C-alpha positions as CSV (number, residue, x, y, z in Angstrom):
1,M,183.1,126.1,145.9
2,E,185.6,126.6,148.7
3,G,187.6,129.8,148.1
4,G,185.5,130.8,145.2
5,E,183.9,133.7,147.1
6,W,187.1,135.7,146.4
7,F,186.0,135.8,142.8
8,D,182.2,136.3,143.2
9,K,182.1,140.0,142.7
10,P,184.2,142.6,140.9
11,V,187.4,143.8,142.6
12,D,186.6,146.9,144.7
13,E,188.8,149.4,142.8
14,S,188.3,152.0,145.5
15,E,190.1,149.7,147.9
16,Y,192.6,148.3,145.4
17,T,193.3,151.5,143.5
18,D,196.1,150.0,141.4
19,Y,194.1,147.0,140.1
20,R,193.7,148.4,136.6
21,E,197.5,148.9,136.3
22,Y,197.7,145.1,136.3
23,V,194.3,144.0,134.8
24,D,192.9,145.2,131.5
25,N,189.8,143.0,131.4
26,P,188.3,142.2,134.8
27,M,186.1,139.1,135.2
28,C,184.2,137.6,138.1
29,F,181.5,135.0,138.7
30,Q,178.9,137.7,138.9
31,A,179.8,139.0,135.4
32,M,179.7,135.4,134.2
33,K,176.2,134.9,135.7
34,A,175.1,138.0,133.9
35,K,176.5,136.8,130.6
36,A,174.8,133.5,131.1
37,S,171.5,135.2,131.9
38,G,171.9,137.3,128.8
39,G,172.4,134.3,126.6
40,Q,176.0,135.0,125.8
41,Y,177.0,131.5,126.7
42,G,174.1,129.9,124.9
43,T,175.8,129.6,121.5
44,V,177.5,126.6,120.0
45,H,180.8,128.0,121.3
46,G,179.4,128.8,124.7
47,L,181.4,126.3,126.6
48,D,184.6,127.7,125.1
49,S,183.5,131.2,126.3
50,V,182.9,129.9,129.8
51,R,186.4,128.4,129.9
52,R,188.0,131.6,128.6
53,D,186.2,133.6,131.3
54,L,187.3,131.2,134.0
55,Q,190.8,131.3,132.7
56,L,190.6,135.1,132.7
57,I,189.6,135.1,136.4
58,A,192.7,132.9,137.1
59,S,195.1,135.0,135.0
60,N,193.8,138.3,136.5
61,C,194.3,136.9,139.9
62,N,197.9,135.8,139.2
63,L,198.7,139.2,137.6
64,F,197.3,141.3,140.5
65,C,197.8,139.0,143.5
66,G,201.1,137.3,142.4
67,G,203.6,138.6,144.9
68,R,201.2,140.3,147.3
69,Y,198.5,137.9,148.2
70,P,199.9,134.3,147.8
71,E,197.0,132.9,149.7
72,V,194.5,134.1,147.0
73,V,196.8,132.7,144.2
74,A,196.8,129.4,146.1
75,I,193.0,129.4,146.1
76,V,192.7,130.1,142.3
77,N,195.3,127.4,141.6
78,H,193.2,125.0,143.8
79,L,190.1,125.9,141.8
80,R,192.0,125.3,138.5
81,Q,193.0,121.8,139.8
82,V,189.4,121.0,140.9
83,R,188.2,122.1,137.4
84,R,190.6,119.6,135.8
85,E,189.5,116.7,137.9
């Protein structure tokens, strides 16, 4: 997934020290993989949970990156568009 690597791992909070001022509930693909491995997406409502976590990645990106890193916001918006197609 082109651009998706931005969201593979948790944000490095030692580098982006103000991240938690913007984001209360971090999410990344690594955390989603752990949830899937742990069976947290294996329920009847699993697909809804996956969608919520993907949306959380996107909304966290918009909250934190909004005015500072427009290129990252463009990537997450592209990923949203690909998901809809």
